[in-house]
N, C-alpha and C positions, 0 to 999 in steps of 0.2 A: 452454165456455172452454178445457177441457183439449184438445179437438180443435184449437182455434185455435192453442194453444201448440205442439202437435206439428206443425201445418202450417207455422208460421213456422220451427220448428227444422229441419224437413226442407228447407224452401226455402233456409235459410242454408247447410246442408250442400251442397246442390246448387250454390249459387253459388260456394262455396269450391272445390268440385271443378272447376267450370267455369273459375274463375280459374287454378287450378293447371294444368289441361290447356292453357289458353291460354298460360300462362307456359312450360310445357314445350315446346309447339309453337313458340313464339317462340324459345326457346333452341336448339331443334333446327334451326330455319331459320337462325339466326345462325351456328351451328356449321358447317352445310353451306355457307353463303356464305363463311365464313372459310376452310374447306378448299378451296373452289373458287378463291378468290383466291390462297391459298398454292400451289396447284397451278400456276396461271398464272405466279406469280413464279418457282417452281422451273424451269418450262419456259423462261422467259426467261434464268434463270441458266445453264442448260445450253446454250442456243442462242447467246445473246449473248456469254457469257464463256467457257465451256468450249470451245465450237466456234469461238469468237473471231470471230463475225460482226461484233460491234460494233467490235472492234479493226481489222478489215479496212476497215470503212466509216467509221471515226472521222475520218480525214483529210478525207473528203468532207463531213462533217457539222459540223466545228468552225467552219467559216466562217459557219454560220448562227447568229446570236446571239439568235434569238427562239424558233423552233419547237423546235429540238433541245434547248436547255437546259430548256425546259418539259417535254419528254418525259422527259429523263434524270432531272432532279431530282424530277419527279412520280412516276416509277417507284420511285425510291429512297424517297420519302415513303410510298408504298403498302407497300413491302417492310418498312420499319422499323415502321410503324404496325401492320401485320398481325402481325409478330413480337411486338411488345409486347402486342397483344390476346391472342395465343395464350398468352403467359407469364402474363397476368393471369387468364385464365379457365380454363386447363388446368393445374392444379397437378401432374398426373402428368407432363406434358411438361416443366414447369419443373424438376421433380426429376430427370428423366432427363437433361436437357441442362445441368444445373448445372455439371458439370466444364468443359464447353466455354465456358459463359458466364464463369465465373471466370477461365479461362485467357485468354480474349480481353480481359477487363477488366484483368487484371494486366499482360498484354503491352502493352496500350495505355497503361497508366500509366507504364511504365518510361521511354519517350522524353521525359517531362517534365523529366528531370534535365538535359536539354540544350535548346538552342534548337529551336523547332518549325520545321523546314524542309520543303521540298517532298517529300522522300523520306519524312519522318515522316507527312505528310498522306496519302500513298499507303498507308503501312502502316496508318493508322487506317481507311481505307476497306476494306482487305483484311480486317482483323479484324472489322469490321462485317459484311462479306460472309460470312465464315466462320460467324459466330454466326447470322445470318439463315438461311443455307442449311441449317445443322444443325437449327434449330428447326422450320422450315417443312417440311422433308423428313420429319421425325418425325410431324408432324401429318397430312400427306397420306397417305403410305404409303411406307415406306422402299424396299421392293422395286420399287414402281412408279417411284419417282424414280430408282432405280438403273438401271432399264431405259431410262428417258429419257436418262440419262447414257451408257449403253452405245450408244444410237443416235447421240448426239453424238460419241462416240469413233469409231464406225464411219464416220460422215460425215467426220470429220477425216482418218481413214485413207484413205478413197477420194479425198478432195481432194488429199492428198499424192501418191497414186499417179497422179493426173492431172497434178499439178504437175511431176512428174519428167520428163514429156515436153517441158516448156517451160522448166524452171528453169535459172538460170544457174549450175548446179552441183548442190548438194544440195537435195532437196525440203523445203519448209517449209509448204506448204499456206497456210492463212490466218494463220499465226503470223508473228511478226516475224523469227524465225531458226529454222534447222533444229533446233538443240538444244532450243529451247523447244517446238517441235512434237513432238519425240521424248519429252520429259519429260511432255507432256500425254497422249500416247498410252500411255506406260508407267503413269502414275497412273490414267488412265481405265480401262484394261483391268484393272489390278490391283484397282480398286475394284468394278467392275461385273460381272466375269466370273461370279460366283456367282449373279447374278440372271438370267442368260440361260438360256432353255429348253435342255435338253440337246441337242436335235436341231440347234440353231443354234450351239452353243458352238465346235465345231471350225472352222466357217467364220469366226466372229468372231476367233478366235486367228490363223488363217491371214492374214486381211486386215490385222489390226493388225500382225502380225509382218512382213509384206511392206512395210507403210508405214514401220515402224521402220527397216527396212534402207535404204530409199531416202532417209531423212534422213541416213544415214551418221554418226549420232552414236555414236561408239565406246564411250563410257562407258555410255550408256543401253542399247546393244545387249548389252554384257557383263552389265549388271545384269538385263536381261530374260531372257537365257539362264540366268543363275544362279537367278533367282526361279522360272522355269518348272521347272527341274530339282528344286529343293527342294520345290516344291508337289506335283509328280507323285510323287516318292519318298515324301514325307510322307503323301500320301493313301493310297499303297499300304501304308505301315506302320500307319496308323490304320484301314485296311480301310474306307475310304469308298467308296461306290458311285460311282465316277467314271464319267461318261457314256461309253458306248461309241459310237464313231464308225462311220458307214458308210464304209468305206475307199474304195470306188470313187468316189462323188461328191466326197469330200474330196481324193482324189488328183487328180481332174480340176481342181478349183479350184486346188490347189497348182501343178499344171503350167501352168494358165492364168496365175497370178500370176508364175511364173518366165518364161513367154513375154512377159508384159507388161514385166517388167524388162529382158528381152532386147531388146525393141523400143526401150525408152528408151536402152539402151546402144548400139544401132545407129543411132539417129536424133539423139541429143542428145550432141554431142561434149563439151559442158561437163560433163555428168553422167559421161561416161567419164573425163574428167580428174579430177573430184572423187573418183570411186571409186578410181582408181589412187593419187591423192594421200592418201586416207584410209588405204589399205593401207601406203603408204610411211611416213606419219606414225606409224602404230601400230607398225610393225616397227622403226623407227629412234628410238623415243622415248627409250630408255635411252642410246644413243650421243649423241644430240643434247643430252640433259640433261647428260651428262658434259662435252661440249665447251663448253656454256654455263657450267657451273660452273668449268671451267678458265680460261676467259676472264675471268670475274668475279673469281676469286681473284687473277689477275695484276693486274687493275686496282686491286683493293683493296690489294694489296701496295705498288703504286706510290703510292697515295693515303695510305697509312699513314705514309709518310715525312714528311708534313706534320703537325706537332705540333698544329695547330688543328683537325684532322679526327679525330673518334672512329672507331675501326674499325667499329663497328656502323652508324654514320651513313653511312660510306663504302660499306659493304656494301648497305645499303638503297638508296642513291642509284644504285649500279651495277646492282643488280637491276632497278630501275625503268627505267634506260636500256636494258638488255639486253632486257627484256620488250616494249619498244615494237617491236622488230624480230624477236623470237624467234617470234612467231606466224606469220611468213612462212617460218620455217625448220621449226618443228615445234610445232603447237598444244598437244600434250600437255606438252612441255617448258616452253612458255610458261605454262601453268596451274600447273605445279609452282613456277615462279619466283614467280608472283603469290601463291601460297599461302605460300611461304617469306617473301616480303616482308611479307605481312600478319602472320605470326607474329612476325617481328622487331619490327615496329611495335607490336604488342600488348604484347610484353615490355617495351618502353621507355616505355609510356604510363601515365598515372595510373590509379587504380582505377576511376574513373567512365567512362573511355573517351573516344572522340572525337566521338560523336554519329553519327547515321545518314549525314549528307551526306558527312563526311570518310571514314567507313569504306567507304561505297559507292563513293567515288571511287577507292579502292585496288583495286577489282575482285578480291576474294579468291577468287571462284569456289568458295566454301564457306560455307554459311549459319552454321555454328557459329563459324567465324572472323569472319564479318561482325558477329555480335552480340557477340562478345568484344571486337572492335575498337571497336564503338559504345558499349558500356556496361561494359566491364571483365569480370572473371570472372563476375559475376552475370548478365551477358547470355547466357552459355551455357545458363542455365536455360530460356530461352524456347524454342529449338528442341528441347531435350530434353523439355520439358513437352508440346509438340505431338506429338512422337514417342510419348511415353508414353500420351497420350490416344488416339491412333490405334491403338496396339498393345494397349490394354487389352482389347478384345473377344477378340482372339486368345489372350491370356493367360487370360482368364476362362473361355473355352470349351475351352482347351487344343487349339486347332485350327490345324493347319498351313495349311489352306485360307484361313483369315482372316489369316494372316501375310503374304500377298502384298502387301497395301496398305502395312503398316508397313515392309516391306523396300524397296518401291519408293520410299516417302517418304524413307527413310534414304539411298538411293542418290542421289536428287535433291538432298537437303540437303547431301550430301558433294561434289557436283560442280557446284552452282549456288548463287548467293546471292540468287536472285530468287523462290524458291518462296513465301515468306511475304509477298511483296508483290504477287503476281499472282493475282487472283481466278480466272483461267482454270485455274491449277494447284491452287488451293484448293477449287474446286468439287467435283472427284471425291473429295478428302479428306473434305469435309463430308458428301457423299452416301454415301460408303463407310462412314464412321463411323456414320451413322444406320442404314444397312442391315445393319451387321455383327451387331447384336443379334438381328435377325430371322433372318438367315442362320445365325448360330451356334446358335440354338435349334433350327432345323431339322436342322442337321448333328448336334447332340448327341442329339436325341430320336429321330430316324428314320434317321439315317445315309443320308439320301437327298439328292439334289441340290436346293438351295433354289430354283433357277430352274424346277423342275418344278411348283412350287406355283401 
């Protein structure tokens, strides 16, 4: 009888172990499947959004009311469900991505103080995209996802270099405008350069730098030069083992890129005109702004003679009229006028702001001004919070190398009002934020290049 009891006890233990092993095996399979799906979603995010393949083909697909909506909404359903599953079963990832999730939730709640318009819906999609991209890239492997992002950046740069041979002026690649293409290249390279193997880093920077030049985006080019100088000098001061380049092949690549741009200048008259115009606009920005200011002041002086017209209202109206034609005279001066108009409107509006649609219509060319116009002073917290989240890894690890992405994000926030609405610009931010912790740990512990791992 005692032997029978022992037999049944052993049998029960064996069955319990078998069930535990089966449960562990099932959990492991589910996690591997979840990671595979997340990897595919991140791949689509990088290709369809960051590289802007979907934006390029979207006009060709919107006419289809059956297959394309099923693919688009089906993909988003998979992305959202996968993200929720990761947050439900991986408490470590939930804890790590909690700042991003809270930021996206609070930013999405703010627009409900006004009517939900089309611009607000675009913002909701962008916030969902940023949250999904951050969570899923942490699950997959941040450095691997960053390398995929780097491939998308290089592909976008190559397309811009090809586009310059045929463009009607400045190269834009698959983007809707040259400035958007330049912002994507700046953010993508700033986010992903730490993940690139040392032997390829120099080529990556040369190709992206050449592509930035052919976009002729003046503010982005200045920001890129400043960020590059700060990172190089900072790495020297922090004694980081910056990759050494083989000068001969890198020199050949640089000369080849210069020759390619020379071919574009000799074969594409519109690019020649755009290049000379960009130089003229940059060199004459201050005189053009002074001339515009003088004309506006004269018009306001005449309008102020009417007692029914307030001086501020007259100034806003005149700036609006002048800005309509100022872009043909000097685009930099036109941007300054639009920023000034946005600031004047902000000072005269109530605390809650105008809402996204009215603020966006003013084209402030500055994300901080846009959110202040839309939601009053409290709106300023949204872009500042995004900047703080992106900058936190650099502050935590005290790393100049990690500061490239927050500096690039700040430059784009200051010169554009589209960044927080555009998944193509948010993708490198999400991927870069996820990979910064891994890269920062490698930089802090080994003083070696993270891309060499």
